[in-house]
C-alpha positions, 0 to 999 in steps of 0.5 A, a space after each residue: 723195179 730195181 735189181 740187187 746187182 751184187 746178188 745177180 752177179 752172184 747168181 751167174 757166176 754160181 750158174 756159170 761154175 754149176 755148169 763148169 764154164 770159165 769166164 771166157 767161155 761164158 763171155 764167148 757164148 753170150 756174146 760178151 767181153 771177159 771184162 764185161 762179164 766180170 764187171 757184172 758178176 762182181 756187181 760193179 757194173 749195171 746190166 743191160 736187159 740184152 745182156 741179162 738176156 744173152 747170159 740166160 740163153 747161154 745158161 738156157 734158162 728164162 731171165 726169171 729164172 736168173 733173177 730168182 736169187 733163192 740159191 
Protein backbone atom coordinates (compact mmCIF):
# COMPACT_ATOMS: atom_id res chain seq x y z
CA UNK A 1 0.00 0.00 0.00
CA UNK A 2 1.36 3.42 -0.95
CA UNK A 3 0.69 6.14 1.58
CA UNK A 4 0.20 9.73 0.47
CA UNK A 5 2.75 11.37 2.79
CA UNK A 6 1.33 14.87 2.29
CA UNK A 7 -2.19 13.76 3.27
CA UNK A 8 -0.87 11.77 6.21
CA UNK A 9 1.09 14.78 7.42
CA UNK A 10 -1.98 16.99 7.07
CA UNK A 11 -4.05 14.48 9.04
CA UNK A 12 -1.47 14.32 11.83
CA UNK A 13 -1.32 18.11 12.00
CA UNK A 14 -5.14 18.31 11.96
CA UNK A 15 -5.35 15.90 14.89
CA UNK A 16 -2.58 17.73 16.76
CA UNK A 17 -4.19 21.16 16.34
CA UNK A 18 -7.62 19.75 17.23
CA UNK A 19 -6.13 18.58 20.52
CA UNK A 20 -4.39 21.95 21.05
CA UNK A 21 -0.95 20.33 21.14
CA UNK A 22 2.24 21.99 19.98
CA UNK A 23 4.69 20.05 17.85
CA UNK A 24 6.95 19.89 20.90
CA UNK A 25 4.20 18.38 23.04
CA UNK A 26 3.21 15.78 20.45
CA UNK A 27 6.83 14.91 19.76
CA UNK A 28 7.34 14.26 23.46
CA UNK A 29 4.16 12.17 23.75
CA UNK A 30 5.11 10.13 20.66
CA UNK A 31 8.80 9.86 21.61
CA UNK A 32 9.91 11.63 18.41
CA UNK A 33 12.14 14.60 17.74
CA UNK A 34 10.44 17.87 16.93
CA UNK A 35 12.40 18.02 13.66
CA UNK A 36 11.26 14.51 12.75
CA UNK A 37 7.63 15.31 13.54
CA UNK A 38 7.83 18.51 11.51
CA UNK A 39 9.16 16.56 8.53
CA UNK A 40 6.33 14.03 8.90
CA UNK A 41 3.68 16.78 9.08
CA UNK A 42 5.02 18.45 5.95
CA UNK A 43 5.39 15.17 4.05
CA UNK A 44 9.13 15.68 3.60
CA UNK A 45 10.03 12.28 4.97
CA UNK A 46 8.67 8.78 4.93
CA UNK A 47 7.17 7.58 8.20
CA UNK A 48 8.16 4.35 9.89
CA UNK A 49 5.27 2.17 10.94
CA UNK A 50 6.53 2.26 14.53
CA UNK A 51 6.38 6.07 14.46
CA UNK A 52 2.86 5.94 13.05
CA UNK A 53 1.87 3.71 15.96
CA UNK A 54 3.51 6.07 18.46
CA UNK A 55 1.66 9.07 17.02
CA UNK A 56 -1.64 7.19 16.95
CA UNK A 57 -1.13 6.15 20.57
CA UNK A 58 -0.38 9.76 21.55
CA UNK A 59 -3.75 10.71 20.03
CA UNK A 60 -5.48 7.65 21.51
CA UNK A 61 -6.40 6.57 17.97
CA UNK A 62 -5.92 3.42 15.93
CA UNK A 63 -3.44 3.66 13.06
CA UNK A 64 -6.26 3.06 10.57
CA UNK A 65 -7.94 6.23 11.84
CA UNK A 66 -4.82 8.25 11.02
CA UNK A 67 -4.79 6.72 7.55
CA UNK A 68 -8.41 7.79 6.91
CA UNK A 69 -7.90 11.01 4.98
CA UNK A 70 -11.56 12.03 4.92
CA UNK A 71 -11.06 15.03 7.20
